[in-house]
Jmol script that loads the backbone (N, CA, C; Angstrom):
load data "model"
ATOM      1  N   UNK A   1      13.033  46.775  30.412  1.00  0.00           N
ATOM      2  CA  UNK A   1      12.094  46.941  31.517  1.00  0.00           C
ATOM      3  C   UNK A   1      10.741  47.349  30.939  1.00  0.00           C
ATOM      4  N   UNK A   2       9.687  46.681  31.376  1.00  0.00           N
ATOM      5  CA  UNK A   2       8.325  46.987  30.922  1.00  0.00           C
ATOM      6  C   UNK A   2       7.538  47.579  32.077  1.00  0.00           C
ATOM      7  N   UNK A   3       6.422  48.196  31.739  1.00  0.00           N
ATOM      8  CA  UNK A   3       5.524  48.722  32.760  1.00  0.00           C
ATOM      9  C   UNK A   3       4.298  47.832  32.862  1.00  0.00           C
ATOM     10  N   UNK A   4       3.850  47.626  34.109  1.00  0.00           N
ATOM     11  CA  UNK A   4       2.670  46.823  34.401  1.00  0.00           C
ATOM     12  C   UNK A   4       1.762  47.626  35.315  1.00  0.00           C
ATOM     13  N   UNK A   5       0.457  47.510  35.079  1.00  0.00           N
ATOM     14  CA  UNK A   5      -0.500  48.148  35.981  1.00  0.00           C
ATOM     15  C   UNK A   5      -1.004  47.090  36.945  1.00  0.00           C
ATOM     16  N   UNK A   6      -1.064  47.454  38.204  1.00  0.00           N
ATOM     17  CA  UNK A   6      -1.650  46.605  39.230  1.00  0.00           C
ATOM     18  C   UNK A   6      -2.971  47.240  39.599  1.00  0.00           C
ATOM     19  N   UNK A   7      -4.057  46.523  39.409  1.00  0.00           N
ATOM     20  CA  UNK A   7      -5.400  47.018  39.698  1.00  0.00           C
ATOM     21  C   UNK A   7      -5.874  46.305  40.958  1.00  0.00           C
ATOM     22  N   UNK A   8      -6.196  47.094  41.978  1.00  0.00           N
ATOM     23  CA  UNK A   8      -6.565  46.538  43.280  1.00  0.00           C
ATOM     24  C   UNK A   8      -8.075  46.407  43.376  1.00  0.00           C
ATOM     25  N   UNK A   9      -8.518  45.199  43.736  1.00  0.00           N
ATOM     26  CA  UNK A   9      -9.951  44.918  43.893  1.00  0.00           C
ATOM     27  C   UNK A   9     -10.211  44.386  45.284  1.00  0.00           C
ATOM     28  N   UNK A  10     -11.447  44.613  45.728  1.00  0.00           N
ATOM     29  CA  UNK A  10     -11.863  44.097  47.026  1.00  0.00           C
ATOM     30  C   UNK A  10     -13.329  43.754  46.938  1.00  0.00           C
ATOM     31  N   UNK A  11     -13.762  42.725  47.646  1.00  0.00           N
ATOM     32  CA  UNK A  11     -15.162  42.316  47.621  1.00  0.00           C
ATOM     33  C   UNK A  11     -15.957  42.938  48.761  1.00  0.00           C
ATOM     34  N   UNK A  12     -15.269  43.603  49.685  1.00  0.00           N
ATOM     35  CA  UNK A  12     -15.960  44.335  50.740  1.00  0.00           C
ATOM     36  C   UNK A  12     -15.908  45.812  50.385  1.00  0.00           C
ATOM     37  N   UNK A  13     -16.321  46.671  51.289  1.00  0.00           N
ATOM     38  CA  UNK A  13     -16.283  48.100  50.993  1.00  0.00           C
ATOM     39  C   UNK A  13     -14.833  48.555  50.934  1.00  0.00           C
ATOM     40  N   UNK A  14     -14.328  48.630  49.734  1.00  0.00           N
ATOM     41  CA  UNK A  14     -12.921  48.948  49.545  1.00  0.00           C
ATOM     42  C   UNK A  14     -12.615  50.415  49.781  1.00  0.00           C
ATOM     43  N   UNK A  15     -13.638  51.210  50.019  1.00  0.00           N
ATOM     44  CA  UNK A  15     -13.426  52.642  50.200  1.00  0.00           C
ATOM     45  C   UNK A  15     -13.468  53.054  51.671  1.00  0.00           C
ATOM     46  N   UNK A  16     -13.581  52.073  52.565  1.00  0.00           N
ATOM     47  CA  UNK A  16     -13.435  52.380  53.980  1.00  0.00           C
ATOM     48  C   UNK A  16     -11.991  52.816  54.219  1.00  0.00           C
ATOM     49  N   UNK A  17     -11.810  53.710  55.151  1.00  0.00           N
ATOM     50  CA  UNK A  17     -10.449  54.137  55.465  1.00  0.00           C
ATOM     51  C   UNK A  17      -9.726  53.009  56.186  1.00  0.00           C
ATOM     52  N   UNK A  18      -8.483  52.725  55.778  1.00  0.00           N
ATOM     53  CA  UNK A  18      -7.736  51.656  56.447  1.00  0.00           C
ATOM     54  C   UNK A  18      -7.320  52.076  57.852  1.00  0.00           C
ATOM     55  N   UNK A  19      -7.085  51.089  58.696  1.00  0.00           N
ATOM     56  CA  UNK A  19      -6.592  51.370  60.042  1.00  0.00           C
ATOM     57  C   UNK A  19      -5.168  51.900  59.920  1.00  0.00           C
ATOM     58  N   UNK A  20      -4.644  52.558  60.967  1.00  0.00           N
ATOM     59  CA  UNK A  20      -3.252  53.022  60.901  1.00  0.00           C
ATOM     60  C   UNK A  20      -2.264  51.886  60.616  1.00  0.00           C
ATOM     61  N   UNK A  21      -2.527  50.697  61.156  1.00  0.00           N
ATOM     62  CA  UNK A  21      -1.643  49.562  60.918  1.00  0.00           C
ATOM     63  C   UNK A  21      -1.708  49.119  59.462  1.00  0.00           C
ATOM     64  N   UNK A  22      -2.919  49.049  58.906  1.00  0.00           N
ATOM     65  CA  UNK A  22      -3.076  48.664  57.503  1.00  0.00           C
ATOM     66  C   UNK A  22      -2.422  49.698  56.585  1.00  0.00           C
ATOM     67  N   UNK A  23      -2.600  50.955  56.907  1.00  0.00           N
ATOM     68  CA  UNK A  23      -1.996  52.017  56.106  1.00  0.00           C
ATOM     69  C   UNK A  23      -0.473  51.913  56.138  1.00  0.00           C
ATOM     70  N   UNK A  24       0.089  51.649  57.304  1.00  0.00           N
ATOM     71  CA  UNK A  24       1.540  51.510  57.424  1.00  0.00           C
ATOM     72  C   UNK A  24       2.045  50.312  56.629  1.00  0.00           C
ATOM     73  N   UNK A  25       1.309  49.215  56.671  1.00  0.00           N
ATOM     74  CA  UNK A  25       1.705  48.023  55.922  1.00  0.00           C
ATOM     75  C   UNK A  25       1.700  48.316  54.419  1.00  0.00           C
ATOM     76  N   UNK A  26       0.682  49.019  53.954  1.00  0.00           N
ATOM     77  CA  UNK A  26       0.613  49.392  52.536  1.00  0.00           C
ATOM     78  C   UNK A  26       1.758  50.314  52.149  1.00  0.00           C
ATOM     79  N   UNK A  27       2.056  51.279  53.013  1.00  0.00           N
ATOM     80  CA  UNK A  27       3.135  52.227  52.724  1.00  0.00           C
ATOM     81  C   UNK A  27       4.489  51.513  52.705  1.00  0.00           C
ATOM     82  N   UNK A  28       4.680  50.558  53.598  1.00  0.00           N
ATOM     83  CA  UNK A  28       5.926  49.780  53.610  1.00  0.00           C
ATOM     84  C   UNK A  28       6.078  48.975  52.327  1.00  0.00           C
ATOM     85  N   UNK A  29       4.976  48.372  51.863  1.00  0.00           N
ATOM     86  CA  UNK A  29       4.994  47.603  50.618  1.00  0.00           C
ATOM     87  C   UNK A  29       5.374  48.508  49.453  1.00  0.00           C
ATOM     88  N   UNK A  30       4.736  49.663  49.380  1.00  0.00           N
ATOM     89  CA  UNK A  30       5.013  50.613  48.300  1.00  0.00           C
ATOM     90  C   UNK A  30       6.448  51.139  48.385  1.00  0.00           C
ATOM     91  N   UNK A  31       6.917  51.433  49.576  1.00  0.00           N
ATOM     92  CA  UNK A  31       8.289  51.925  49.766  1.00  0.00           C
ATOM     93  C   UNK A  31       9.310  50.873  49.331  1.00  0.00           C
ATOM     94  N   UNK A  32       9.014  49.606  49.563  1.00  0.00           N
ATOM     95  CA  UNK A  32       9.911  48.537  49.131  1.00  0.00           C
ATOM     96  C   UNK A  32      10.060  48.487  47.618  1.00  0.00           C
ATOM     97  N   UNK A  33       8.970  48.721  46.911  1.00  0.00           N
ATOM     98  CA  UNK A  33       9.010  48.763  45.447  1.00  0.00           C
ATOM     99  C   UNK A  33       9.776  49.994  44.981  1.00  0.00           C
ATOM    100  N   UNK A  34       9.499  51.137  45.601  1.00  0.00           N
ATOM    101  CA  UNK A  34      10.187  52.378  45.239  1.00  0.00           C
ATOM    102  C   UNK A  34      11.691  52.269  45.500  1.00  0.00           C
ATOM    103  N   UNK A  35      12.081  51.610  46.583  1.00  0.00           N
ATOM    104  CA  UNK A  35      13.497  51.464  46.927  1.00  0.00           C
ATOM    105  C   UNK A  35      14.255  50.667  45.869  1.00  0.00           C
ATOM    106  N   UNK A  36      13.542  49.811  45.136  1.00  0.00           N
ATOM    107  CA  UNK A  36      14.163  49.024  44.069  1.00  0.00           C
ATOM    108  C   UNK A  36      14.093  49.745  42.724  1.00  0.00           C
ATOM    109  N   UNK A  37      13.621  50.995  42.743  1.00  0.00           N
ATOM    110  CA  UNK A  37      13.447  51.799  41.530  1.00  0.00           C
ATOM    111  C   UNK A  37      12.508  51.109  40.535  1.00  0.00           C
ATOM    112  N   UNK A  38      11.470  50.477  41.053  1.00  0.00           N
ATOM    113  CA  UNK A  38      10.495  49.766  40.225  1.00  0.00           C
ATOM    114  C   UNK A  38       9.149  50.497  40.161  1.00  0.00           C
ATOM    115  N   UNK A  39       9.025  51.616  40.862  1.00  0.00           N
ATOM    116  CA  UNK A  39       7.767  52.342  40.905  1.00  0.00           C
ATOM    117  C   UNK A  39       7.721  53.366  39.775  1.00  0.00           C
ATOM    118  N   UNK A  40       6.796  53.184  38.835  1.00  0.00           N
ATOM    119  CA  UNK A  40       6.640  54.130  37.730  1.00  0.00           C
ATOM    120  C   UNK A  40       5.603  55.190  38.082  1.00  0.00           C
ATOM    121  N   UNK A  41       4.537  54.818  38.788  1.00  0.00           N
ATOM    122  CA  UNK A  41       3.475  55.743  39.177  1.00  0.00           C
ATOM    123  C   UNK A  41       2.784  55.131  40.384  1.00  0.00           C
ATOM    124  N   UNK A  42       2.758  55.858  41.503  1.00  0.00           N
ATOM    125  CA  UNK A  42       2.170  55.296  42.723  1.00  0.00           C
ATOM    126  C   UNK A  42       0.667  55.129  42.620  1.00  0.00           C
ATOM    127  N   UNK A  43       0.044  55.687  41.582  1.00  0.00           N
ATOM    128  CA  UNK A  43      -1.388  55.530  41.387  1.00  0.00           C
ATOM    129  C   UNK A  43      -2.194  56.269  42.439  1.00  0.00           C
ATOM    130  N   UNK A  44      -3.459  55.963  42.492  1.00  0.00           N
ATOM    131  CA  UNK A  44      -4.376  56.604  43.421  1.00  0.00           C
ATOM    132  C   UNK A  44      -5.519  55.664  43.751  1.00  0.00           C
ATOM    133  N   UNK A  45      -6.235  56.023  44.793  1.00  0.00           N
ATOM    134  CA  UNK A  45      -7.490  55.343  45.080  1.00  0.00           C
ATOM    135  C   UNK A  45      -8.517  55.864  44.095  1.00  0.00           C
ATOM    136  N   UNK A  46      -9.553  55.098  43.849  1.00  0.00           N
ATOM    137  CA  UNK A  46     -10.602  55.499  42.924  1.00  0.00           C
ATOM    138  C   UNK A  46     -11.920  55.667  43.669  1.00  0.00           C
ATOM    139  N   UNK A  47     -12.671  56.690  43.305  1.00  0.00           N
ATOM    140  CA  UNK A  47     -13.945  56.985  43.954  1.00  0.00           C
ATOM    141  C   UNK A  47     -15.022  55.988  43.541  1.00  0.00           C
ATOM    142  N   UNK A  48     -15.858  55.605  44.481  1.00  0.00           N
ATOM    143  CA  UNK A  48     -17.013  54.760  44.176  1.00  0.00           C
ATOM    144  C   UNK A  48     -18.260  55.606  44.001  1.00  0.00           C
ATOM    145  N   UNK A  49     -18.298  56.793  44.612  1.00  0.00           N
ATOM    146  CA  UNK A  49     -19.492  57.622  44.537  1.00  0.00           C
ATOM    147  C   UNK A  49     -19.444  58.633  43.391  1.00  0.00           C
ATOM    148  N   UNK A  50     -18.287  59.153  43.083  1.00  0.00           N
ATOM    149  CA  UNK A  50     -18.159  60.115  41.993  1.00  0.00           C
ATOM    150  C   UNK A  50     -17.703  59.362  40.761  1.00  0.00           C
ATOM    151  N   UNK A  51     -18.632  58.573  40.198  1.00  0.00           N
ATOM    152  CA  UNK A  51     -18.310  57.691  39.085  1.00  0.00           C
ATOM    153  C   UNK A  51     -19.533  57.518  38.195  1.00  0.00           C
ATOM    154  N   UNK A  52     -19.298  57.269  36.946  1.00  0.00           N
ATOM    155  CA  UNK A  52     -20.354  57.000  35.971  1.00  0.00           C
ATOM    156  C   UNK A  52     -19.921  55.811  35.130  1.00  0.00           C
ATOM    157  N   UNK A  53     -20.886  55.060  34.636  1.00  0.00           N
ATOM    158  CA  UNK A  53     -20.628  53.994  33.692  1.00  0.00           C
ATOM    159  C   UNK A  53     -21.270  54.407  32.376  1.00  0.00           C
ATOM    160  N   UNK A  54     -20.483  54.469  31.324  1.00  0.00           N
ATOM    161  CA  UNK A  54     -20.957  54.924  30.017  1.00  0.00           C
ATOM    162  C   UNK A  54     -21.107  53.722  29.101  1.00  0.00           C
ATOM    163  N   UNK A  55     -22.319  53.547  28.576  1.00  0.00           N
ATOM    164  CA  UNK A  55     -22.618  52.497  27.597  1.00  0.00           C
ATOM    165  C   UNK A  55     -23.033  53.181  26.302  1.00  0.00           C
ATOM    166  N   UNK A  56     -23.119  52.454  25.205  1.00  0.00           N
ATOM    167  CA  UNK A  56     -23.462  53.095  23.938  1.00  0.00           C
ATOM    168  C   UNK A  56     -24.778  53.886  23.972  1.00  0.00           C
ATOM    169  N   UNK A  57     -25.745  53.416  24.757  1.00  0.00           N
ATOM    170  CA  UNK A  57     -27.053  54.058  24.741  1.00  0.00           C
ATOM    171  C   UNK A  57     -27.468  54.683  26.072  1.00  0.00           C
ATOM    172  N   UNK A  58     -26.596  54.707  27.054  1.00  0.00           N
ATOM    173  CA  UNK A  58     -26.966  55.303  28.345  1.00  0.00           C
ATOM    174  C   UNK A  58     -25.754  55.579  29.214  1.00  0.00           C
ATOM    175  N   UNK A  59     -25.974  56.439  30.204  1.00  0.00           N
ATOM    176  CA  UNK A  59     -24.978  56.723  31.229  1.00  0.00           C
ATOM    177  C   UNK A  59     -25.646  56.459  32.571  1.00  0.00           C
ATOM    178  N   UNK A  60     -25.019  55.637  33.418  1.00  0.00           N
ATOM    179  CA  UNK A  60     -25.595  55.336  34.728  1.00  0.00           C
ATOM    180  C   UNK A  60     -24.667  55.827  35.822  1.00  0.00           C
ATOM    181  N   UNK A  61     -25.222  56.000  37.010  1.00  0.00           N
ATOM    182  CA  UNK A  61     -24.426  56.447  38.145  1.00  0.00           C
ATOM    183  C   UNK A  61     -23.562  55.314  38.662  1.00  0.00           C
ATOM    184  N   UNK A  62     -22.364  55.666  39.060  1.00  0.00           N
ATOM    185  CA  UNK A  62     -21.476  54.734  39.752  1.00  0.00           C
ATOM    186  C   UNK A  62     -20.799  53.728  38.854  1.00  0.00           C
ATOM    187  N   UNK A  63     -19.891  52.970  39.454  1.00  0.00           N
ATOM    188  CA  UNK A  63     -19.248  51.883  38.718  1.00  0.00           C
ATOM    189  C   UNK A  63     -20.252  50.746  38.556  1.00  0.00           C
ATOM    190  N   UNK A  64     -19.888  49.738  37.775  1.00  0.00           N
ATOM    191  CA  UNK A  64     -20.796  48.605  37.582  1.00  0.00           C
ATOM    192  C   UNK A  64     -21.254  48.050  38.918  1.00  0.00           C
ATOM    193  N   UNK A  65     -22.548  47.915  39.086  1.00  0.00           N
ATOM    194  CA  UNK A  65     -23.071  47.376  40.337  1.00  0.00           C
ATOM    195  C   UNK A  65     -23.292  45.874  40.253  1.00  0.00           C
ATOM    196  N   UNK A  66     -23.230  45.310  39.050  1.00  0.00           N
ATOM    197  CA  UNK A  66     -23.459  43.874  38.915  1.00  0.00           C
ATOM    198  C   UNK A  66     -22.273  43.059  39.426  1.00  0.00           C
ATOM    199  N   UNK A  67     -21.112  43.654  39.475  1.00  0.00           N
ATOM    200  CA  UNK A  67     -19.947  42.888  39.888  1.00  0.00           C
ATOM    201  C   UNK A  67     -19.892  42.770  41.409  1.00  0.00           C
ATOM    202  N   UNK A  68     -19.223  41.755  41.868  1.00  0.00           N
ATOM    203  CA  UNK A  68     -19.123  41.531  43.307  1.00  0.00           C
ATOM    204  C   UNK A  68     -17.830  42.085  43.876  1.00  0.00           C
ATOM    205  N   UNK A  69     -17.012  42.678  43.012  1.00  0.00           N
ATOM    206  CA  UNK A  69     -15.756  43.259  43.455  1.00  0.00           C
ATOM    207  C   UNK A  69     -15.720  44.728  43.066  1.00  0.00           C
ATOM    208  N   UNK A  70     -15.033  45.506  43.858  1.00  0.00           N
ATOM    209  CA  UNK A  70     -14.884  46.922  43.604  1.00  0.00           C
ATOM    210  C   UNK A  70     -13.429  47.206  43.253  1.00  0.00           C
ATOM    211  N   UNK A  71     -13.204  47.985  42.220  1.00  0.00           N
ATOM    212  CA  UNK A  71     -11.848  48.427  41.917  1.00  0.00           C
ATOM    213  C   UNK A  71     -11.582  49.617  42.815  1.00  0.00           C
ATOM    214  N   UNK A  72     -10.593  49.484  43.672  1.00  0.00           N
ATOM    215  CA  UNK A  72     -10.338  50.528  44.662  1.00  0.00           C
ATOM    216  C   UNK A  72      -9.146  51.403  44.323  1.00  0.00           C
ATOM    217  N   UNK A  73      -8.286  50.975  43.430  1.00  0.00           N
ATOM    218  CA  UNK A  73      -7.130  51.780  43.081  1.00  0.00           C
ATOM    219  C   UNK A  73      -6.215  51.045  42.132  1.00  0.00           C
ATOM    220  N   UNK A  74      -5.107  51.686  41.837  1.00  0.00           N
ATOM    221  CA  UNK A  74      -4.149  51.125  40.901  1.00  0.00           C
ATOM    222  C   UNK A  74      -2.770  51.703  41.170  1.00  0.00           C
ATOM    223  N   UNK A  75      -1.769  51.121  40.564  1.00  0.00           N
ATOM    224  CA  UNK A  75      -0.417  51.675  40.529  1.00  0.00           C
ATOM    225  C   UNK A  75       0.271  51.116  39.308  1.00  0.00           C
ATOM    226  N   UNK A  76       1.342  51.743  38.891  1.00  0.00           N
ATOM    227  CA  UNK A  76       2.118  51.266  37.753  1.00  0.00           C
ATOM    228  C   UNK A  76       3.531  50.990  38.234  1.00  0.00           C
ATOM    229  N   UNK A  77       4.022  49.804  37.929  1.00  0.00           N
ATOM    230  CA  UNK A  77       5.382  49.466  38.323  1.00  0.00           C
ATOM    231  C   UNK A  77       6.184  49.017  37.118  1.00  0.00           C
ATOM    232  N   UNK A  78       7.484  49.060  37.274  1.00  0.00           N
ATOM    233  CA  UNK A  78       8.415  48.603  36.246  1.00  0.00           C
ATOM    234  C   UNK A  78       8.930  47.236  36.666  1.00  0.00           C
ATOM    235  N   UNK A  79       8.896  46.309  35.723  1.00  0.00           N
ATOM    236  CA  UNK A  79       9.383  44.959  36.011  1.00  0.00           C
ATOM    237  C   UNK A  79       9.974  44.371  34.739  1.00  0.00           C
ATOM    238  N   UNK A  80      10.843  43.410  34.902  1.00  0.00           N
ATOM    239  CA  UNK A  80      11.484  42.765  33.761  1.00  0.00           C
ATOM    240  C   UNK A  80      10.482  41.942  32.952  1.00  0.00           C
ATOM    241  N   UNK A  81       9.484  41.360  33.650  1.00  0.00           N
ATOM    242  CA  UNK A  81       8.510  40.506  32.984  1.00  0.00           C
ATOM    243  C   UNK A  81       7.282  40.353  33.886  1.00  0.00           C
ATOM    244  N   UNK A  82       6.282  39.666  33.386  1.00  0.00           N
ATOM    245  CA  UNK A  82       5.035  39.503  34.143  1.00  0.00           C
ATOM    246  C   UNK A  82       5.260  38.715  35.425  1.00  0.00           C
ATOM    247  N   UNK A  83       6.178  37.784  35.418  1.00  0.00           N
ATOM    248  CA  UNK A  83       6.446  36.996  36.618  1.00  0.00           C
ATOM    249  C   UNK A  83       6.952  37.884  37.757  1.00  0.00           C
ATOM    250  N   UNK A  84       7.824  38.825  37.440  1.00  0.00           N
ATOM    251  CA  UNK A  84       8.321  39.741  38.465  1.00  0.00           C
ATOM    252  C   UNK A  84       7.197  40.644  38.961  1.00  0.00           C
ATOM    253  N   UNK A  85       6.348  41.120  38.046  1.00  0.00           N
ATOM    254  CA  UNK A  85       5.214  41.967  38.437  1.00  0.00           C
ATOM    255  C   UNK A  85       4.259  41.187  39.353  1.00  0.00           C
ATOM    256  N   UNK A  86       4.015  39.933  39.039  1.00  0.00           N
ATOM    257  CA  UNK A  86       3.153  39.085  39.866  1.00  0.00           C
ATOM    258  C   UNK A  86       3.764  38.895  41.253  1.00  0.00           C
ATOM    259  N   UNK A  87       5.072  38.744  41.328  1.00  0.00           N
ATOM    260  CA  UNK A  87       5.723  38.577  42.632  1.00  0.00           C
ATOM    261  C   UNK A  87       5.494  39.804  43.511  1.00  0.00           C
ATOM    262  N   UNK A  88       5.563  41.001  42.931  1.00  0.00           N
ATOM    263  CA  UNK A  88       5.264  42.214  43.694  1.00  0.00           C
ATOM    264  C   UNK A  88       3.802  42.198  44.147  1.00  0.00           C
ATOM    265  N   UNK A  89       2.905  41.818  43.254  1.00  0.00           N
ATOM    266  CA  UNK A  89       1.472  41.789  43.584  1.00  0.00           C
ATOM    267  C   UNK A  89       1.179  40.799  44.706  1.00  0.00           C
ATOM    268  N   UNK A  90       1.871  39.671  44.721  1.00  0.00           N
ATOM    269  CA  UNK A  90       1.633  38.651  45.745  1.00  0.00           C
ATOM    270  C   UNK A  90       1.997  39.129  47.142  1.00  0.00           C
ATOM    271  N   UNK A  91       2.801  40.169  47.239  1.00  0.00           N
ATOM    272  CA  UNK A  91       3.181  40.712  48.540  1.00  0.00           C
ATOM    273  C   UNK A  91       2.282  41.864  48.979  1.00  0.00           C
ATOM    274  N   UNK A  92       1.276  42.219  48.174  1.00  0.00           N
ATOM    275  CA  UNK A  92       0.419  43.348  48.509  1.00  0.00           C
ATOM    276  C   UNK A  92      -0.501  43.017  49.675  1.00  0.00           C
ATOM    277  N   UNK A  93      -0.601  43.920  50.662  1.00  0.00           N
ATOM    278  CA  UNK A  93      -1.449  43.685  51.832  1.00  0.00           C
ATOM    279  C   UNK A  93      -2.941  43.550  51.523  1.00  0.00           C
ATOM    280  N   UNK A  94      -3.411  44.008  50.376  1.00  0.00           N
ATOM    281  CA  UNK A  94      -4.830  43.891  50.044  1.00  0.00           C
ATOM    282  C   UNK A  94      -5.256  42.419  50.009  1.00  0.00           C
ATOM    283  N   UNK A  95      -4.318  41.518  49.744  1.00  0.00           N
ATOM    284  CA  UNK A  95      -4.641  40.095  49.706  1.00  0.00           C
ATOM    285  C   UNK A  95      -5.059  39.578  51.082  1.00  0.00           C
ATOM    286  N   UNK A  96      -4.476  40.149  52.134  1.00  0.00           N
ATOM    287  CA  UNK A  96      -4.842  39.742  53.501  1.00  0.00           C
ATOM    288  C   UNK A  96      -6.241  40.198  53.867  1.00  0.00           C
ATOM    289  N   UNK A  97      -6.743  41.232  53.183  1.00  0.00           N
ATOM    290  CA  UNK A  97      -8.059  41.790  53.482  1.00  0.00           C
ATOM    291  C   UNK A  97      -9.138  41.213  52.574  1.00  0.00           C
ATOM    292  N   UNK A  98      -8.821  40.132  51.864  1.00  0.00           N
ATOM    293  CA  UNK A  98      -9.811  39.491  51.008  1.00  0.00           C
ATOM    294  C   UNK A  98      -9.856  40.054  49.604  1.00  0.00           C
ATOM    295  N   UNK A  99      -8.934  40.930  49.262  1.00  0.00           N
ATOM    296  CA  UNK A  99      -8.913  41.512  47.926  1.00  0.00           C
ATOM    297  C   UNK A  99      -8.043  40.724  46.977  1.00  0.00           C
ATOM    298  N   UNK A 100      -7.927  41.245  45.776  1.00  0.00           N
ATOM    299  CA  UNK A 100      -7.043  40.637  44.795  1.00  0.00           C
ATOM    300  C   UNK A 100      -6.425  41.725  43.941  1.00  0.00           C
ATOM    301  N   UNK A 101      -5.410  41.355  43.188  1.00  0.00           N
ATOM    302  CA  UNK A 101      -4.678  42.297  42.358  1.00  0.00           C
ATOM    303  C   UNK A 101      -4.622  41.745  40.940  1.00  0.00           C
ATOM    304  N   UNK A 102      -5.099  42.529  39.992  1.00  0.00           N
ATOM    305  CA  UNK A 102      -4.976  42.168  38.587  1.00  0.00           C
ATOM    306  C   UNK A 102      -3.691  42.786  38.061  1.00  0.00           C
ATOM    307  N   UNK A 103      -2.885  42.020  37.369  1.00  0.00           N
ATOM    308  CA  UNK A 103      -1.624  42.492  36.809  1.00  0.00           C
ATOM    309  C   UNK A 103      -1.744  42.448  35.296  1.00  0.00           C
ATOM    310  N   UNK A 104      -1.509  43.601  34.660  1.00  0.00           N
ATOM    311  CA  UNK A 104      -1.593  43.650  33.199  1.00  0.00           C
ATOM    312  C   UNK A 104      -0.432  44.458  32.648  1.00  0.00           C
ATOM    313  N   UNK A 105       0.142  43.964  31.571  1.00  0.00           N
ATOM    314  CA  UNK A 105       1.211  44.700  30.897  1.00  0.00           C
ATOM    315  C   UNK A 105       0.608  45.927  30.216  1.00  0.00           C
ATOM    316  N   UNK A 106       1.329  47.023  30.263  1.00  0.00           N
ATOM    317  CA  UNK A 106       0.924  48.228  29.531  1.00  0.00           C
ATOM    318  C   UNK A 106       1.620  48.161  28.193  1.00  0.00           C
ATOM    319  N   UNK A 107       0.829  48.178  27.126  1.00  0.00           N
ATOM    320  CA  UNK A 107       1.379  48.033  25.795  1.00  0.00           C
ATOM    321  C   UNK A 107       1.812  49.375  25.221  1.00  0.00           C
ATOM    322  N   UNK A 108       2.943  49.355  24.556  1.00  0.00           N
ATOM    323  CA  UNK A 108       3.394  50.515  23.801  1.00  0.00           C
ATOM    324  C   UNK A 108       2.622  50.537  22.489  1.00  0.00           C
ATOM    325  N   UNK A 109       2.527  51.684  21.820  1.00  0.00           N
ATOM    326  CA  UNK A 109       1.754  51.744  20.560  1.00  0.00           C
ATOM    327  C   UNK A 109       2.155  50.691  19.529  1.00  0.00           C
ATOM    328  N   UNK A 110       3.417  50.338  19.472  1.00  0.00           N
ATOM    329  CA  UNK A 110       3.867  49.379  18.458  1.00  0.00           C
ATOM    330  C   UNK A 110       3.657  47.918  18.860  1.00  0.00           C
ATOM    331  N   UNK A 111       3.249  47.663  20.121  1.00  0.00           N
ATOM    332  CA  UNK A 111       3.056  46.297  20.598  1.00  0.00           C
ATOM    333  C   UNK A 111       1.629  45.814  20.340  1.00  0.00           C
ATOM    334  N   UNK A 112       1.511  44.526  20.193  1.00  0.00           N
ATOM    335  CA  UNK A 112       0.184  43.892  20.079  1.00  0.00           C
ATOM    336  C   UNK A 112      -0.062  43.120  21.371  1.00  0.00           C
ATOM    337  N   UNK A 113      -1.316  42.869  21.663  1.00  0.00           N
ATOM    338  CA  UNK A 113      -1.661  42.192  22.898  1.00  0.00           C
ATOM    339  C   UNK A 113      -1.072  40.820  22.931  1.00  0.00           C
TER     340      UNK A 113
END
end "model"
wireframe off; spacefill off
backbone 0.3
color backbone group
């Protein structure tokens, strides 16, 4: 079993509070993963206002403003392979709201990309 990070992105204001229905749908999705013992870390939402971008020669306020998508949160799940992790991501409610989910394997120190 490997661990994969799911990074949630949205092109609209991803930091608006979800409606009660949207929140319930997200919680049901997460509970389904947890029920299969595939949840390694439920993750958290990420702040858009309390953020800095650090470059070699400067520090700027906030996340990158040049991008058209905002990273709104993440979670870590356990899956047999990337295909299984992608299947979980495809069921995420953020897709209905115009967002997307990046799925990446978390490498152990001895693994190469």
